[in-house]
C-alpha positions in Angstrom: -78.0 -146.7 140.0 -77.2 -144.8 136.9 -74.7 -146.8 134.3 -71.4 -145.0 134.6 -69.7 -143.1 131.6 -73.1 -142.9 129.6 -73.6 -139.9 127.4 -77.5 -140.1 126.5 -78.9 -136.8 125.4 -75.5 -135.4 124.7 -74.1 -134.0 121.5 -70.7 -134.5 120.6 -68.4 -132.7 117.9 -65.4 -134.9 116.8 -62.9 -133.4 114.4 -60.7 -135.5 112.0 -63.3 -138.2 112.2 -63.0 -139.9 108.8 -60.2 -142.2 110.2 -58.0 -143.3 113.0 -58.6 -142.0 116.5 -61.4 -139.6 115.4 -63.4 -142.4 114.1 -62.7 -144.5 116.8 -63.8 -141.8 119.2 -67.1 -141.2 117.2 -68.0 -145.0 117.3 -67.0 -145.0 121.1 -69.0 -141.9 122.2 -72.1 -143.0 120.0 -71.9 -146.5 121.9 -72.3 -144.6 125.2 -75.4 -142.9 123.9 -74.1 -139.4 122.2 -75.4 -138.0 119.2 -72.3 -137.4 116.9 -71.3 -134.8 114.6 -68.3 -135.9 112.6 -66.2 -133.0 110.9 -63.3 -133.8 108.3 -62.0 -132.2 105.3 -62.6 -135.8 103.8 -66.3 -135.6 103.7 -66.9 -138.9 102.0 -64.6 -140.5 104.7 -66.6 -138.9 107.4 -69.9 -139.8 105.8 -68.9 -143.4 105.6 -68.1 -143.4 109.5 -71.3 -141.7 109.9 -73.3 -144.2 108.0 -71.9 -146.9 110.3 -73.2 -145.1 113.5 -77.0 -145.8 113.8 -78.3 -143.1 115.9 -78.4 -140.5 113.5 -74.8 -139.2 113.4 -74.0 -136.4 110.8 -71.0 -135.7 108.8 -69.7 -132.0 107.7 -66.8 -131.3 105.4 -64.8 -128.5 106.6 -61.3 -127.0 106.4 -60.4 -126.4 110.0 -57.3 -124.2 109.1 -59.9 -121.4 108.0 -61.1 -119.8 111.2 -64.6 -118.8 109.6 -65.2 -122.5 108.6 -64.5 -123.4 112.4 -67.0 -121.0 113.6 -69.5 -121.8 110.9 -69.2 -125.6 111.7 -70.3 -125.0 115.3 -73.2 -123.0 114.1 -74.2 -125.8 111.9 -73.9 -128.4 114.5 -75.9 -126.6 117.1 -78.7 -126.1 114.3 -78.9 -129.6 113.4 -78.9 -131.1 116.9 -80.2 -128.3 119.0 -77.1 -128.2 121.5 -73.4 -129.1 121.8 -72.1 -130.7 124.8 -68.6 -132.3 123.9 -65.9 -131.0 121.8 -63.3 -133.5 120.8 -60.4 -131.6 118.9 -58.9 -134.4 117.3 -57.9 -133.1 113.5 -54.2 -132.7 113.1 -51.5 -133.5 110.4 -48.0 -134.7 110.9 -45.9 -134.5 107.7 -42.1 -135.4 108.3 -40.3 -132.0 107.6 -36.7 -131.7 108.8 -36.0 -128.6 110.6 -33.3 -127.5 107.8 -35.7 -127.7 104.8 -38.9 -126.3 106.5 -40.7 -123.5 104.9 -42.9 -120.6 106.3 -45.8 -122.3 104.4 -44.9 -125.6 106.3 -45.2 -123.5 109.6 -48.4 -121.9 108.7 -49.9 -125.0 107.6 -49.2 -127.1 110.6 -50.0 -124.5 113.0 -53.3 -123.5 111.2 -54.5 -127.1 111.3 -53.0 -128.4 114.6 -53.1 -125.4 117.0 -55.3 -122.6 115.5 -58.2 -124.7 114.8 -58.5 -126.1 118.2 -58.2 -122.5 119.6 -60.9 -121.0 117.6 -63.3 -124.1 117.8 -62.9 -123.8 121.6 -63.7 -119.9 121.4 -66.7 -120.9 119.0 -68.3 -123.6 121.3 -67.7 -122.0 124.9 -70.6 -119.7 124.6 -72.8 -122.7 123.7 -71.6 -124.5 126.5 -71.9 -121.5 128.9 -75.5 -121.2 128.1 -76.2 -124.8 128.8 -74.4 -124.6 132.1 -71.7 -127.3 131.3 -69.4 -128.6 128.6 -66.4 -131.0 128.0 -63.8 -129.9 125.6 -61.1 -132.6 124.9 -58.0 -131.6 123.0 -55.5 -134.2 121.4 -51.9 -133.3 122.0 -49.3 -135.8 121.6 -46.2 -137.5 123.2 -44.5 -135.3 120.8 -45.5 -132.3 122.4 -44.2 -133.4 125.8 -40.8 -134.8 124.8 -40.0 -133.6 121.1 -40.6 -135.6 117.9 -38.5 -138.4 117.1 -39.7 -138.3 113.4 -38.2 -135.1 112.1 -41.2 -133.1 112.7 -40.4 -130.3 115.0 -43.2 -127.9 113.9 -45.5 -130.6 114.7 -44.2 -131.0 118.1 -44.4 -127.4 118.6 -48.1 -127.3 117.8 -48.8 -130.2 120.2 -46.9 -128.3 122.8 -48.9 -125.2 122.5 -52.1 -127.1 122.7 -51.0 -128.4 126.2 -50.5 -124.6 127.4 -53.4 -123.3 125.5 -55.6 -125.8 127.3 -54.6 -125.1 130.7 -54.9 -121.3 130.1 -58.6 -121.7 128.8 -59.3 -124.3 131.6 -58.8 -121.6 134.1 -60.7 -119.1 132.4 -64.0 -121.1 131.5 -64.1 -123.1 134.7 -66.7 -120.8 136.4 -68.9 -121.5 133.4 -69.0 -125.4 134.2 -66.9 -126.1 131.2 -63.8 -128.6 131.6 -61.1 -128.5 129.4 -58.4 -131.3 129.3 -56.0 -133.1 126.7 -55.2 -136.5 125.9 -51.4 -137.0 124.7 -51.3 -140.2 122.8 -47.9 -142.0 122.1 -47.5 -144.2 119.1 -50.8 -145.3 117.9 -51.9 -147.6 115.0 -52.8 -144.9 112.6 -51.9 -144.0 109.1 -49.0 -141.7 110.3 -47.4 -145.0 111.9 -48.2 -147.3 109.1 -46.4 -145.0 106.6 -43.1 -145.4 108.6 -40.3 -147.6 107.3 -40.3 -150.8 109.1 -36.9 -150.1 110.9 -38.4 -146.9 112.6 -41.3 -148.7 113.7 -39.4 -151.2 115.4 -37.1 -148.8 116.9 -40.0 -146.8 118.4 -41.9 -149.8 119.6 -38.6 -151.0 121.3 -38.8 -147.7 123.4 -42.2 -148.6 124.8 -42.4 -150.5 128.1 -45.5 -152.4 127.0 -43.5 -153.3 123.6 -46.5 -152.5 121.3 -48.2 -149.6 119.6 -51.8 -148.6 121.0 -54.9 -148.9 119.4 -57.2 -146.0 118.3 -59.8 -147.4 120.6 -57.6 -147.5 123.6 -57.3 -143.5 123.2 -60.9 -143.1 122.6 -61.9 -144.9 125.7 -59.9 -142.3 127.7 -61.7 -139.5 125.8 -65.1 -141.2 126.5 -64.3 -140.9 130.3 -63.3 -137.2 130.1 -66.5 -136.5 128.2 -68.7 -138.1 131.0 -70.3 -136.9 133.9 -68.0 -139.0 136.1 -65.1 -136.7 135.0 -66.3 -133.8 137.2 -63.2 -132.8 139.0 -60.6 -132.8 136.2 -59.7 -129.7 134.4 -56.6 -128.5 132.7 -55.0 -131.9 133.0 -53.2 -133.9 130.3 -53.8 -137.7 130.1 -50.9 -139.6 128.7 -51.9 -142.8 126.5 -48.5 -144.1 125.5 -47.8 -147.6 126.9 -45.3 -146.1 129.5 -43.2 -144.4 126.7 -43.4 -141.1 128.7 -44.0 -141.0 132.2 -44.2 -137.7 134.0 
């Protein structure tokens, strides 16, 4: 019997892969047998992660806020690996920006990086996946896109909510092409965003989680690995919450 959740002969593109959930996902998918393309504005950071993966991972420097760079990234990955089976749309930013002081530039920056980049990367990879007859797209949303931000980051919450609805809509459009589109919505995870918060805010957030701890990036990556696998064959347009019970639908 074939081992479950293997990704042998698959090529995965992971964005925001220089650290945090993206880096953990790159390592997890590689352990399952996938060839990994890592994309990040921090090219040196992405290279460091790629160097720690032993199966020929390749790092790409890209500004995902630029649509043309999103398209060029997909072209470059296909040229390098010959195919593209899995897209993990993880890249995102979450600056604390109180509603009363947010500017048009703040809006544009977060929308471009967090939502527009995911949309146009999906648009670029779907023709490739359609030709191949199958594909997996996993978009990173957030619990903040479910219930609103507790960090004075209303624009961020808006981008993450947009991802949920965009993903559902695109999932309907591309299902006939064998492409599955799902979301993962992490709650508080031990990443740079959480580490930079004041201790009292961290404790207050942790107290609201039934499991009484923050998640690890690897715990999110494990769910992504399932969604990328052949075993995930009847899930599309769904959102998988990874939040220790903080938000229950």
